[in-house]
VEXDREN-2710 file (C-alpha; in Angstrom, 1 decimal):
% VEXDREN-2710
k/r/px/py/pz
1/MET/35.6/126.5/74.2
2/ASN/34.2/128.0/70.1
3/PHE/36.4/131.7/71.0
4/LYS/39.3/129.2/71.4
5/VAL/39.0/127.3/68.3
6/THR/38.5/130.2/66.4
7/THR/41.3/132.4/68.0
8/GLY/43.7/129.6/67.1
9/ALA/41.9/129.2/63.7
10/LEU/42.3/133.1/63.2
11/ALA/45.9/132.7/64.3
12/LEU/47.2/130.0/62.2
13/ALA/45.2/131.9/59.3
14/LEU/47.7/134.9/60.0
15/LEU/51.0/132.9/60.2
16/SER/50.3/131.0/57.2
17/GLY/49.1/133.9/55.4
18/LEU/52.6/136.0/56.9
19/SER/54.9/133.4/56.2
20/ALA/54.2/132.6/52.7
21/PRO/55.9/135.5/50.8
22/THR/58.7/134.8/52.3
23/LEU/59.2/131.3/50.6
24/ALA/58.3/132.8/47.3
25/ALA/61.0/134.7/45.7
26/GLU/60.8/138.6/44.6
27/ARG/61.1/138.7/41.1
28/ILE/62.4/142.1/39.5
29/ILE/62.5/142.6/35.4
30/PHE/65.9/144.3/34.8
31/ASN/65.0/146.0/31.3
32/CYS/68.3/146.3/28.7
33/PHE/67.9/148.4/25.6
34/PHE/71.2/147.3/24.5
35/PRO/71.6/144.3/21.2
36/ALA/71.7/140.9/22.8
37/LYS/75.1/140.1/21.8
38/HIS/76.3/144.0/23.7
39/TYR/78.7/143.5/27.1
40/VAL/76.2/144.9/28.9
41/CYS/73.8/142.3/28.5
42/THR/76.4/139.4/27.8
43/GLN/78.8/140.0/31.2
44/PHE/77.8/142.9/33.2
45/LEU/74.0/141.7/33.7
46/PRO/74.8/138.0/34.4
47/GLU/77.1/139.4/36.8
48/LEU/74.8/141.7/38.3
49/LYS/72.2/138.9/38.6
50/ASN/74.1/136.5/40.4
51/ARG/76.0/138.8/42.3
52/ILE/71.9/139.8/44.0
53/GLU/70.7/136.2/43.9
54/THR/73.9/135.4/46.1
55/ALA/73.8/138.3/48.4
56/THR/69.7/137.7/48.6
57/GLU/70.3/134.0/49.0
58/GLY/68.5/133.1/46.5
59/ARG/65.1/135.5/47.8
60/VAL/65.7/138.0/44.8
61/LYS/65.6/136.9/41.1
62/VAL/66.5/138.8/38.3
63/ASN/65.3/138.6/34.9
64/THR/66.6/140.4/31.7
65/PRO/63.5/140.1/29.3
66/PRO/65.0/138.7/25.8
67/LYS/64.1/142.2/24.2
68/SER/63.9/146.0/25.6
69/LEU/60.4/146.5/27.1
70/SER/61.0/150.1/26.5
71/ALA/63.1/152.6/23.9
72/PRO/66.4/154.0/25.1
73/PRO/65.1/157.1/25.7
74/ASP/61.7/155.4/27.7
75/GLN/63.9/153.4/30.5
76/TYR/63.4/155.5/33.2
77/ASP/59.8/156.6/32.4
78/GLY/58.9/152.7/31.9
79/VAL/60.7/152.0/35.9
80/VAL/58.1/155.0/37.3
81/GLY/54.9/153.5/35.5
82/GLY/55.6/149.9/36.6
83/VAL/56.8/148.0/33.4
84/MET/59.9/147.2/35.2
85/ASP/61.8/147.4/38.1
86/GLY/64.9/148.2/37.1
87/ALA/67.1/149.6/33.9
88/LEU/69.9/151.0/32.4
89/GLN/69.4/154.5/31.2
90/PHE/71.5/157.2/29.4
91/ASN/72.3/160.3/32.1
92/ALA/71.2/162.8/29.4
93/PHE/68.1/161.0/28.2
94/ILE/67.0/161.9/32.5
95/ALA/68.6/165.4/32.8
96/ASN/65.4/167.5/33.1
97/GLN/63.6/164.5/35.3
98/VAL/66.0/163.5/38.1
99/PRO/67.9/166.4/40.0
100/GLY/71.5/166.5/40.1
101/ILE/72.0/165.0/37.0
END
């Protein structure tokens, strides 16, 4: 009987632990180095955010910081280093780091 209670408690703990992350929205930080009034910040990124959140039924939320987390040439390194999850990057800045550009 003690074994059944322990096994049941363990199963319940595992199930609740596995289901909890699916309830919380995934948060993505998408960096924009352009000035706040630039088209990319006022039109493009809000539309991208809306499409991502709609397509994922709200499971993924996109956050754009009010000011850039790194300088324009450092966007790639910021993503690779985990400072942000995504960023816009002028391909001339990453030509040596990304083959085929």
